[in-house]
C-alpha positions as CSV (number, residue, x, y, z in Angstrom):
1,M,90.7,-12.5,107.4
2,S,94.2,-14.6,106.7
3,D,93.9,-17.8,103.9
4,G,95.4,-20.1,106.5
5,T,98.9,-19.8,104.6
6,I,101.3,-20.3,107.8
7,L,103.2,-16.9,107.1
8,K,106.7,-15.8,108.5
9,P,105.9,-13.3,111.5
10,D,107.6,-9.7,110.5
11,K,108.1,-9.7,114.5
12,D,108.2,-12.9,117.5
13,Y,106.8,-12.0,120.2
14,S,107.6,-14.9,122.6
15,E,110.0,-12.9,124.4
16,T,107.6,-10.2,125.4
17,L,104.9,-12.6,125.8
18,A,108.0,-14.0,128.3
19,V,108.0,-11.1,130.2
20,E,104.3,-9.6,130.7
21,L,102.6,-12.9,130.8
22,P,103.2,-13.7,134.4
23,K,102.7,-9.5,135.5
24,I,99.3,-10.2,133.5
25,D,98.7,-13.1,136.0
26,E,99.0,-11.4,138.9
27,V,96.6,-8.9,137.8
28,A,93.9,-11.4,136.7
29,K,93.9,-12.6,140.4
30,T,92.5,-9.6,141.3
31,N,91.0,-7.9,138.1
32,V,89.8,-10.4,135.5
33,Q,88.7,-7.8,133.1
34,G,91.9,-6.0,133.3
35,A,93.8,-8.8,132.6
36,V,91.4,-9.0,129.0
37,E,92.2,-5.4,128.4
38,Q,96.1,-6.2,128.4
39,L,95.8,-9.3,127.2
40,M,93.9,-8.0,123.8
41,A,96.1,-5.1,123.1
42,L,99.0,-8.1,122.8
43,E,96.8,-9.8,121.0
44,K,96.6,-7.1,118.3
45,Q,100.0,-6.4,118.0
46,T,100.9,-10.6,117.5
47,R,97.8,-10.6,115.0
48,Q,99.2,-7.3,113.2
49,A,102.5,-8.8,112.5
50,S,101.4,-12.6,111.4
51,D,102.9,-14.0,115.0
52,L,100.9,-17.1,115.3
53,A,102.3,-18.9,117.8
54,S,101.8,-15.9,120.2
55,T,98.1,-14.8,118.8
56,E,97.4,-18.3,119.9
57,K,98.6,-18.3,123.0
58,L,97.1,-14.7,124.0
59,L,93.6,-16.2,122.3
60,V,93.7,-19.4,124.8
61,K,94.8,-17.4,127.6
62,I,91.9,-15.0,127.6
63,I,89.2,-17.6,127.0
64,T,91.1,-19.7,130.7
65,L,90.8,-16.3,132.5
66,F,86.9,-16.4,131.6
67,K,86.4,-20.3,132.3
68,D,88.9,-20.5,135.8
69,S,86.6,-17.1,136.9
70,G,83.5,-19.0,136.2
71,D,82.2,-16.0,133.7
72,W,80.5,-18.6,130.9
73,K,79.0,-15.6,129.1
74,Q,82.1,-13.2,128.9
75,M,84.4,-16.5,127.3
76,N,81.3,-17.2,125.3
77,E,81.0,-13.8,124.1
78,Y,85.1,-13.2,123.6
79,I,84.8,-15.9,121.6
80,Q,83.1,-14.7,118.9
81,L,84.5,-11.4,118.9
82,L,88.2,-12.6,118.6
83,S,86.8,-14.8,115.5
84,K,86.2,-12.0,114.0
85,K,88.8,-9.6,114.2
86,H,90.3,-8.4,111.1
87,G,92.9,-10.4,109.9
88,Q,92.6,-12.9,112.6
89,L,94.8,-16.6,111.7
90,K,92.9,-19.2,111.3
91,Q,94.8,-21.3,112.7
92,A,94.7,-19.3,116.1
93,I,90.9,-19.6,115.9
94,T,91.1,-23.0,115.1
95,K,93.2,-23.8,118.3
96,M,90.6,-21.3,120.5
97,I,88.1,-23.6,119.2
98,Q,89.6,-26.8,120.2
99,V,90.9,-26.0,123.5
100,A,87.2,-23.8,124.5
101,I,85.8,-27.8,123.2
102,E,88.1,-29.1,125.9
103,F,86.4,-26.7,128.5
104,L,83.1,-28.0,127.7
105,D,83.5,-30.8,130.2
106,Q,84.2,-27.9,133.3
107,A,81.0,-26.3,132.9
108,P,78.9,-25.9,135.7
109,D,75.3,-27.1,134.4
110,V,73.9,-28.7,131.1
111,E,72.4,-25.3,130.2
112,T,75.8,-23.4,130.6
113,K,77.2,-26.5,128.1
114,V,74.5,-26.1,125.9
115,E,75.1,-22.6,125.3
116,T,78.9,-22.6,124.8
117,I,78.1,-25.3,122.2
118,E,75.5,-23.4,120.4
119,N,78.1,-20.7,120.6
120,I,80.8,-22.4,119.3
121,R,78.3,-23.5,115.9
122,T,77.6,-20.1,115.3
123,V,81.5,-19.3,115.4
124,T,81.7,-22.3,113.0
125,E,79.3,-21.8,110.9
126,G,80.3,-21.9,107.5
127,K,84.0,-22.1,108.2
128,I,85.9,-25.2,106.6
129,F,89.0,-25.0,108.4
130,V,87.3,-25.3,111.4
131,E,84.0,-28.4,109.7
132,V,85.5,-31.1,111.9
133,E,85.2,-29.0,115.2
134,R,81.9,-28.1,114.5
135,A,81.0,-31.8,113.8
136,R,82.2,-33.0,117.0
137,V,80.1,-30.2,119.0
138,T,77.1,-31.0,117.0
139,R,77.7,-34.4,118.1
140,T,78.1,-33.6,121.9
141,L,74.9,-31.2,121.7
142,A,73.0,-34.4,119.7
143,K,74.6,-36.4,122.6
144,I,72.5,-34.4,125.3
145,K,69.2,-33.8,123.1
146,E,69.1,-37.8,122.9
147,S,69.4,-38.2,126.9
148,Q,66.8,-35.8,127.4
149,G,64.7,-38.0,125.0
150,D,64.5,-35.4,122.5
151,M,65.3,-37.8,119.8
152,K,64.2,-35.9,116.6
153,A,66.2,-32.8,117.7
154,A,69.6,-34.9,117.9
155,A,68.5,-36.7,114.3
156,T,68.1,-33.4,112.9
157,L,71.6,-32.0,114.5
158,M,73.3,-35.0,113.4
159,C,71.8,-35.5,109.6
160,D,72.9,-32.2,108.8
161,L,76.1,-32.5,108.7
162,Q,77.7,-34.0,105.5
163,V,80.9,-35.4,107.1
164,E,82.0,-37.4,104.0
165,T,83.1,-34.5,102.4
166,Y,85.4,-33.0,105.3
167,G,89.3,-34.2,103.8
168,S,90.4,-33.5,107.1
169,M,88.3,-35.9,109.1
170,N,90.0,-39.7,109.1
171,N,87.7,-42.9,107.8
172,R,87.4,-44.1,111.0
173,E,85.3,-41.2,111.9
174,K,83.8,-40.4,109.4
175,T,81.9,-43.5,109.9
176,E,81.0,-43.7,113.9
177,F,79.1,-40.5,112.8
178,I,77.7,-41.9,109.8
179,L,77.0,-44.9,112.0
180,E,75.4,-42.8,114.1
181,Q,73.3,-40.7,112.1
182,I,71.6,-43.8,110.7
183,Q,71.1,-45.1,114.3
184,L,68.9,-42.0,115.5
185,S,67.1,-42.1,111.8
186,I,65.9,-45.3,113.2
187,A,65.4,-44.2,116.4
188,I,62.8,-42.0,115.0
189,E,61.5,-44.5,112.8
190,D,63.0,-42.6,108.9
191,F,63.4,-45.4,107.6
192,T,64.2,-43.9,104.3
193,Q,66.8,-41.2,105.3
194,A,68.6,-44.0,107.3
195,A,68.9,-46.4,103.7
196,I,70.1,-43.0,102.6
197,L,72.7,-42.4,104.4
198,S,73.6,-46.0,104.7
199,R,74.9,-46.1,100.6
200,K,77.7,-43.1,102.4
201,I,79.4,-45.8,103.5
202,S,81.7,-48.1,101.5
203,V,81.6,-51.4,102.5
204,R,84.9,-52.4,100.9
205,Y,85.9,-50.1,104.1
206,F,85.2,-52.9,106.4
207,E,87.5,-55.5,104.7
208,D,90.6,-53.8,107.1
209,E,90.3,-56.0,110.3
210,E,90.8,-53.3,112.7
211,V,87.3,-52.0,112.3
212,Q,85.2,-55.1,113.1
213,D,83.7,-52.9,115.7
214,L,82.5,-50.4,112.6
215,R,81.7,-54.0,110.5
216,L,79.4,-55.5,112.8
217,R,77.7,-51.8,114.0
218,Y,77.2,-51.2,110.1
219,Y,75.6,-54.5,109.7
220,E,73.4,-54.4,112.8
221,L,71.9,-51.5,111.7
222,M,71.5,-52.7,108.2
223,I,70.0,-55.4,109.5
224,R,67.0,-53.2,111.3
225,I,66.6,-51.9,108.3
226,S,65.8,-54.4,106.4
227,L,64.3,-56.3,109.1
228,H,61.5,-53.0,108.9
229,E,61.0,-53.2,105.3
230,D,60.9,-56.7,105.1
231,K,63.5,-57.9,102.8
232,Y,64.4,-60.8,103.8
233,L,67.0,-61.5,100.7
234,D,69.0,-58.3,102.0
235,V,68.7,-59.9,105.9
236,C,70.1,-62.6,105.0
237,K,72.7,-60.9,103.0
238,H,73.5,-58.9,105.9
239,Y,73.9,-61.8,108.4
240,R,76.4,-63.6,106.2
241,A,78.8,-60.4,106.4
242,V,78.3,-60.7,110.1
243,Y,79.2,-64.3,109.8
244,D,82.0,-63.7,107.8
245,T,83.4,-61.5,110.6
246,P,86.6,-63.2,112.0
247,S,85.3,-61.9,115.3
248,V,82.3,-63.9,114.7
249,K,83.8,-66.7,112.7
250,D,86.3,-67.6,115.8
251,D,83.4,-67.8,118.8
252,E,81.1,-70.7,118.5
253,S,78.5,-69.0,120.9
254,K,78.1,-66.0,118.2
255,W,78.4,-67.7,115.0
256,K,75.3,-70.7,115.8
257,D,73.1,-68.0,116.5
258,V,74.3,-66.1,113.3
259,L,74.4,-68.7,110.9
260,R,71.0,-69.7,112.5
261,N,69.2,-66.4,111.5
262,V,71.0,-67.2,107.8
263,V,69.2,-70.1,107.3
264,Y,65.7,-68.5,108.4
265,F,66.4,-65.5,106.4
266,I,67.0,-67.4,103.0
267,I,64.3,-70.4,103.4
268,L,62.0,-66.8,103.6
269,A,63.4,-65.0,100.8
270,P,61.0,-65.1,98.1
271,Y,62.2,-67.3,95.2
272,D,64.0,-65.9,92.5
273,N,67.7,-66.3,90.6
274,E,70.0,-64.6,92.7
275,Q,68.0,-66.2,95.8
276,S,68.5,-69.9,94.7
277,D,71.6,-69.2,94.1
278,L,72.6,-67.9,97.2
279,I,71.0,-70.9,99.1
280,Y,72.5,-73.7,97.5
281,R,76.1,-72.0,98.5
282,I,74.3,-71.2,102.2
283,A,73.7,-75.3,101.9
284,K,77.0,-76.2,101.2
285,E,78.4,-74.5,104.1
286,P,80.0,-77.4,106.3
287,R,79.4,-76.0,109.9
288,L,75.7,-76.9,109.3
289,K,76.5,-79.9,110.3
290,S,76.5,-79.2,113.6
291,M,73.1,-78.0,113.5
292,P,70.8,-80.6,112.1
293,M,67.7,-79.0,112.2
294,E,68.8,-76.0,109.7
295,E,70.6,-78.2,108.0
296,T,67.4,-80.6,107.7
297,L,65.3,-77.4,106.9
298,I,67.6,-76.2,104.3
299,K,67.9,-79.4,102.6
300,H,63.9,-79.5,102.2
301,F,64.3,-76.2,99.6
302,T,67.2,-77.8,97.5
303,T,65.4,-80.8,96.8
304,H,62.8,-81.3,94.2
305,E,60.4,-83.0,96.5
306,L,57.1,-82.0,98.3
307,V,57.2,-80.4,101.8
308,R,54.2,-80.9,103.2
309,W,53.0,-78.1,105.5
310,P,51.1,-80.0,108.4
311,R,54.3,-82.1,108.3
312,M,56.8,-79.5,108.5
313,D,54.8,-77.7,111.2
314,E,54.3,-80.6,113.3
315,I,57.8,-81.4,113.5
316,Y,59.5,-78.0,113.6
317,G,56.7,-75.9,114.2
318,F,57.0,-75.9,118.3
319,Q,61.5,-75.3,117.9
320,L,61.1,-72.3,115.4
321,R,58.7,-70.1,117.0
322,Q,60.8,-70.2,120.1
323,A,63.4,-68.2,118.1
324,A,63.3,-64.7,117.7
325,V,62.8,-64.9,114.2
326,F,59.1,-66.3,114.6
327,N,58.3,-65.6,118.0
328,V,54.8,-65.2,118.6
329,S,54.7,-62.8,120.9
330,D,55.8,-60.3,118.2
331,P,53.4,-59.0,115.2
332,K,56.7,-59.6,113.1
333,G,57.4,-62.9,114.3
334,E,53.7,-63.9,113.3
335,K,54.0,-62.6,109.8
336,R,57.8,-64.3,109.1
337,W,55.5,-67.7,110.2
338,E,52.8,-66.7,107.4
339,D,55.5,-65.8,104.8
340,F,57.4,-69.2,105.9
341,R,54.3,-71.1,104.9
342,K,53.8,-69.3,101.8
343,R,57.7,-70.4,101.0
344,V,56.6,-74.1,101.9
345,I,53.7,-73.5,99.9
346,E,55.3,-71.7,96.7
347,H,58.2,-74.4,96.7
348,N,55.6,-77.5,96.4
349,I,53.9,-75.8,93.2
350,R,57.7,-75.3,91.6
351,V,58.3,-79.0,92.3
352,I,55.0,-80.1,91.1
353,A,55.1,-78.1,88.0
354,K,58.8,-80.1,87.4
355,Y,57.1,-83.1,87.0
356,Y,53.7,-82.7,85.8
357,K,52.9,-81.6,82.2
358,R,48.7,-81.6,83.6
359,I,47.0,-82.1,87.2
360,R,43.6,-82.2,88.3
361,T,43.1,-78.9,90.3
362,S,41.7,-81.7,93.1
363,R,44.6,-83.7,92.6
364,L,46.7,-80.4,93.2
365,E,44.8,-79.1,96.6
366,K,45.6,-82.8,97.9
367,L,49.0,-82.3,97.1
368,L,49.1,-78.4,99.0
369,D,47.1,-79.4,101.9
370,L,44.6,-76.2,100.5
371,P,41.2,-75.0,99.7
372,Y,40.6,-74.4,96.1
373,M,40.6,-71.0,96.3
374,E,43.8,-70.6,98.1
375,T,45.6,-73.1,95.3
376,E,44.7,-71.1,92.8
377,N,45.7,-67.5,94.7
378,Y,49.2,-69.2,95.3
379,L,49.4,-70.6,91.5
380,S,48.1,-67.3,89.7
381,K,51.0,-65.3,91.9
382,L,53.6,-67.4,90.7
383,V,52.7,-67.2,87.0
384,T,52.7,-63.7,87.5
385,Q,55.8,-63.6,88.7
386,G,57.2,-65.8,85.6
387,T,58.1,-68.5,88.4
388,I,56.3,-70.9,86.6
389,Y,54.0,-71.2,83.2
390,A,50.5,-72.4,84.4
391,R,47.4,-72.1,82.4
392,I,43.9,-73.1,84.6
393,N,40.8,-74.6,82.1
394,R,38.1,-74.5,84.9
395,P,35.7,-76.3,83.1
396,E,37.6,-79.4,82.9
397,D,39.5,-78.8,86.2
398,V,42.7,-78.5,84.5
399,I,46.0,-77.1,85.3
400,T,48.4,-77.6,82.6
401,F,52.3,-76.8,83.5
402,D,53.6,-77.8,79.8
403,K,54.3,-74.4,77.8
404,P,53.1,-74.9,74.2
405,K,55.6,-74.5,71.3
406,D,55.3,-71.8,68.4
407,A,55.9,-73.8,64.6
408,N,59.5,-72.1,65.3
409,D,60.4,-74.3,68.3
410,V,58.6,-77.3,66.8
411,L,61.0,-77.0,63.8
412,N,63.8,-76.6,65.9
413,E,63.1,-79.4,67.9
414,W,62.5,-81.6,65.2
415,S,65.4,-80.4,63.1
416,S,67.5,-81.1,66.5
417,N,66.1,-84.5,67.3
418,I,66.5,-85.5,63.1
419,S,70.5,-84.2,63.6
420,S,71.5,-86.5,66.9
421,L,69.1,-89.5,64.9
422,L,71.3,-88.9,61.8
423,G,74.6,-89.3,64.1
424,L,73.8,-92.0,66.3
425,V,72.6,-94.0,62.6
426,E,76.1,-92.8,61.5
427,T,77.9,-94.4,64.3
428,L,75.9,-97.8,64.3
429,S,76.7,-97.7,61.3
430,H,80.8,-97.5,61.8
431,L,80.1,-99.9,64.5
432,I,78.5,-102.6,62.1
433,S,81.6,-101.8,59.2
434,K,83.6,-102.5,62.1
435,E,82.4,-105.6,63.1
436,E,82.3,-106.8,59.6
437,M,86.0,-106.1,59.2
438,V,86.5,-108.1,61.9
439,S,84.4,-110.9,61.1
440,T,86.1,-111.4,57.5
441,D,90.1,-110.5,59.1
442,A,88.9,-113.6,61.5
443,K,87.6,-116.1,58.9
444,K,91.0,-115.5,56.8
445,L,93.0,-116.5,60.0
């Protein structure tokens, strides 16, 4: 087979075809097979002479005759036959495959269409020069399977394509393919595969304003993946990316819902350095002022003050339970509501640890509005995570939040205090000397 280099034809058959093709068209009206045999004889001559333009024209003509006569089976056979011819030009095969793909919409029924697609997939298998065409017909076949309800087959077909390695496919089409792969993986609940596929897309590509539609599709899918795994911080980040999309930011009906979800999920996210940094940045968003409830909610979690859960439930419970995030009818909504309660309790424990060195367990229970065992469970969890330091003395019924210092820490602190004290003494000495000098000068006058 030719290596794909466009060679100068040994002989130009364009004039011969101009004479012969009208005659063959007349023969085809009564005898399609006879016309095809004549075309095959001409195809052999043009192929051996490396006349690309004429070979392309003949290959397209042959499959067109069969399509027009309604003989799709023969067309598929000849696509295979012509693609296997010795020395067949790659560009000619590509052209034939492209025309065959265009014929798919004219197939008399779905079964014929699927057979033709499968035939094209067989012919293009392993051929890099028609990898894009193979990907496109595979996508069509996947959509047929999806419409028939066979989501698993559709996902298998699409996920077998490694479109990110196709050099001849533009970035937009590659991204569309990968997004469909992710969507089908989610549809069959293979979230691990969906997460792996999502890493094939560089988010920097979405900085181009011309691909805002793909950006929104991508983050919508990423939100679904993160929600499945209850990764609230990731969900918040994805919603922030959606919020920063110009088409959303310029539309009040869209950005309000998105910003509301940003607030809900940053509150639901477990506390760590990243979550703490992000919640303070979100709290500075100017548009929050037009959303009083969300602004007040986020203020509770950025202020070092206790937030009593019964009071929170009383004030915000009804409104929050109407939101899709905390929907009562959704099991996930129920879980998020319980997680919200946990975040309130954890916030309260961090506040108490900040202001108290030691506290009685009974007093802590009262501040948290929790029974003993639940109080201890939450406290133990935060200690295990390294969020706070605490030690429980059960016999004395005392919890200590003040971390004991070793000898080096005590010595360093003492040294620092002595240095500060000596500095103050020196400053005071200078001030006294200054006053004495001023007083002496005043007496001389």
